[in-house]
C-alpha positions in Angstrom: 107.4 114.0 105.9 108.9 115.2 109.3 111.5 112.8 110.8 111.2 112.4 114.7 113.4 110.6 117.2 112.0 109.1 120.2 114.4 108.8 123.1 113.2 106.8 126.1 114.5 103.8 128.2 111.0 102.6 128.9 110.6 100.1 126.1 106.9 99.9 126.3 106.6 103.8 126.5 109.0 104.2 123.5 107.0 101.7 121.4 103.7 103.3 122.2 105.0 106.7 121.1 106.5 105.3 117.9 103.2 103.7 117.3 101.2 106.8 117.8 103.5 108.9 115.7 103.8 106.4 112.8 99.9 106.2 112.7 100.0 109.9 112.2 102.3 109.5 109.1 105.5 110.6 110.8 108.8 109.0 109.8 110.0 107.7 113.4 113.2 106.4 114.9 114.0 105.4 118.4 116.7 105.2 121.0 117.0 104.1 124.6 119.1 106.9 126.0 120.9 110.2 125.2 124.2 108.5 124.1 122.2 106.4 121.6 120.4 109.3 120.4 123.5 111.3 119.7 125.0 108.5 117.6 121.7 108.5 115.4 121.7 112.5 115.3 125.3 112.5 113.9 124.2 110.5 111.0 120.7 111.6 110.4 118.9 115.0 110.4 115.7 115.0 112.5 113.2 117.6 112.5 112.1 116.9 116.3 113.4 115.0 119.1 111.2 113.5 121.9 113.6 113.2 124.8 112.9 111.6 128.0 114.3 113.4 131.2 115.5 110.7 133.2 117.4 107.9 131.6 120.5 105.7 132.5 123.7 106.1 130.7 122.8 109.7 129.7 119.7 111.5 130.5 117.8 114.0 128.7 119.2 117.1 130.5 122.6 116.0 129.9 122.0 115.2 126.3 120.2 118.4 125.4 123.1 120.7 124.9 125.0 118.0 122.9 121.9 117.5 120.5 121.7 121.3 120.2 125.4 121.6 119.4 125.1 118.6 116.8 121.8 119.7 115.2 120.9 123.4 116.1 117.7 123.5 114.0 116.3 120.2 115.6 113.2 121.0 117.8 113.2 119.1 121.3 110.1 118.1 123.4 111.1 117.0 126.9 109.1 114.0 128.4 108.9 114.1 132.2 107.0 113.0 135.2 105.0 115.2 137.2 107.7 115.2 139.9 110.2 116.6 137.5 108.4 119.6 135.8 110.8 122.1 137.3 113.7 120.2 135.6 111.7 120.4 132.3 111.2 123.9 132.6 115.0 124.3 133.2 115.5 122.3 130.2 113.4 124.6 128.1 115.4 127.5 129.5 118.5 125.7 128.0 117.0 125.2 124.6 114.1 122.7 124.7 111.0 123.8 122.8 108.2 122.1 125.0 107.7 119.5 127.3 104.9 116.9 128.0 104.2 115.1 131.4 103.7 111.5 131.8 101.0 110.0 131.5 99.7 111.8 128.5 96.9 111.3 126.2 97.3 110.6 122.6 95.8 113.9 121.3 98.3 115.8 123.9 101.2 114.2 122.4 100.1 114.7 118.8 99.0 118.5 119.5 102.5 119.2 121.1 104.3 117.5 118.2 102.3 119.4 115.5 102.5 122.6 117.3 106.4 122.6 117.6 106.8 121.3 114.0 104.6 124.1 112.7 106.5 126.6 114.8 109.7 125.4 113.2 108.2 125.7 109.8 107.0 129.3 110.6 110.5 130.4 111.7 112.0 128.8 108.6 109.5 130.6 106.3 110.6 134.1 108.1 114.0 133.5 106.6 112.8 132.3 103.1 110.2 135.2 102.8 112.8 137.6 104.0 115.4 137.0 101.2 115.6 140.0 99.2 114.9 138.5 95.8 111.8 136.6 97.3 110.5 139.5 99.1 110.7 141.7 96.0 109.0 139.0 93.9 106.2 138.7 96.4 105.6 142.6 97.0 103.6 142.8 93.7 100.0 141.4 94.0 100.1 140.2 90.2 103.3 138.0 90.9 101.5 136.6 94.0 98.4 135.7 91.8 100.7 134.2 89.1 102.4 132.0 91.9 99.0 130.8 93.4 97.5 130.2 90.0 100.3 128.0 88.9 100.2 126.2 92.2 96.5 125.5 91.6 96.8 124.4 88.1 100.3 122.5 88.1 101.4 123.6 84.8 100.4 126.5 82.5 101.2 127.9 79.0 101.8 131.4 78.8 98.6 132.4 77.1 96.6 130.6 79.8 97.9 132.9 82.6 96.6 136.2 81.6 93.2 134.7 80.5 92.8 132.8 84.0 93.8 136.1 85.7 91.6 138.2 83.4 94.5 140.5 82.5 94.4 142.0 79.0 97.9 143.3 78.9 100.0 140.3 78.1 103.3 142.3 78.1 102.8 143.0 81.7 102.1 139.2 82.5 105.3 138.5 80.6 107.3 140.9 82.6 106.1 139.6 85.9 106.7 136.0 84.8 110.4 137.0 83.9 110.8 138.5 87.4 109.4 135.3 89.1 111.8 133.1 87.0 114.8 135.3 87.7 114.1 134.8 91.3 113.9 131.0 90.7 110.3 130.8 92.1 109.1 129.5 88.5 110.5 127.6 85.7 109.5 126.1 82.4 109.4 122.6 81.1 110.4 121.3 77.6 107.0 122.3 76.4 107.5 125.8 77.6 104.7 125.4 80.2 105.3 127.3 83.6 105.5 125.4 86.9 106.8 126.1 90.4 110.3 125.4 91.1 111.4 123.8 94.4 111.9 127.2 95.8 108.4 128.4 94.6 106.8 125.4 96.3 108.5 126.3 99.6 107.2 129.8 99.2 103.8 128.8 98.5 104.0 126.4 101.4 105.1 129.5 103.6 102.4 131.8 102.3 99.7 129.3 103.2 101.3 128.8 106.7 101.3 132.4 107.4 97.7 132.8 106.0 96.5 130.1 108.3 98.3 131.2 111.3 99.5 129.2 114.2 
């Protein structure tokens, strides 16, 4: 579940955004200014920060570079009024990923959040799929089919795999399973059934994301 930090000095706005995001099944924390946000970021990894531009103590523009230094992979969406759009654009030039303007509709907020999080997943997947062992494993169509099959079925015994894939040469299947296991994309349980490893599940998520497109 993605973890989001909402930073806004307007208590009503902050609570409304938190409620909207929690109702969409996000894990949400909140802060009243950039200084409070930095304290939270130093102790917790957030996937996304919704950062108000104008706040007392430390505003969004001041907090932005500090947040990026503390947590370079955290995505940032600026929250701005219509009169400060130019500043929000400048914040994007400095590293923010998007901005939304007040007042905004619930759908606009959720679309911006989901779009930014999916873009983050996409770039993360580029690094995962680009690793030599992973790339070599996925270069073969039978290995891709094996991964997708295990993902659908959960756990499979060896003899079930060639049968379900309609492959008569069991030796060939055994070879591809060995390659996938050496790449740490699959593993076996105590009953010798094949299942996805955590790395294998991440690869499947990436393949599905790429297939769906952004």
